[in-house]
N, C-alpha and C positions, 0 to 999 in steps of 0.2 A: 620388231622384237623391242627395238632401240624404247617407240614410244609406250608400249606396252608394261614397260620395265618404269618407265618415267609416270605414267599410270600409277600404278600397283605401289610406288611409291608416298606420292599426293594420296592415296587412300589410305594406306598405313600414317600418314599422319593426322587426316583427318578424323581417321578411329582413335587415333592417341586423344585428339584436341576433345572429342566428344565424349571419351573417357574421362579426362580431367574435367568437362564441363558437367556431368552428372556428380561426380565426387564433391565438385562446388553444390550444386543443386542439393544434395544430399546434408554438406556441412550446413548450409541455409535453412532449409527443413528441419532439423532437428534443433535448432537455434531459435528458428519462428517459433518451436513447438514448447522450448524452455521458457521463451520470455512469456507467450501465452500464459502457459501454468505460473510464473511470477507473479502477471498481473493480475493474474484472479486472486492470489493469495495478498498481493499487495489493496486489493478492491473489498474484498473483505476484511478487509485488518481496517483498512482506513471507514469502510461502515458501522463497525464494531466502535471503534474510535468516537465518530459521529454521533453516534448515539450516546455514547456517555457524554460526549461533551453538552448535547442535547440536554439530557438528565441533569448534570452539574448546573450548569445555565439556569434550569428551571427549578433548579433547589435554591440557587443563588438570587433568584428573582423572589421566591417564595419568603426567602429569611432578609433579604432586605425589605418587602412590605411589611412584616411582622415588627423590623424593627423599628422602620417608618411608623407602624400603629400603634407602638408598645403591647404586642402581641408573644413576647416571646416569653416561656415558661420558665426561665433559667431565674435563680433569685436576683433578688434585688442587691445593689450593693450597699455595703453599709455607707451611714454618713458618716465623717468622722469624727462627731460626736455622740454615733449611737455608741453601745456598749459590743465589743466583740463578741460577749457571749448573751445570749437571750439570759431571760430572767425565769 
């Protein structure tokens, strides 16, 4: 009878530890889901920013090429001796 009481106490203790471990696992799973969702959002944001960065880099290269080759469509700068108002 005494041995049975000891075993019952041990069983209760192990069951309590088991419940605590289950609760910890649930918290870890929820945190893992939350982090996965956050990672997906950040990955999408990174891809969008990478596309914008690539586009801006290409535009910059194009403008540098045009500048180097004198192909810009901007008005010519007037020399200091040129009149500011065309005749």
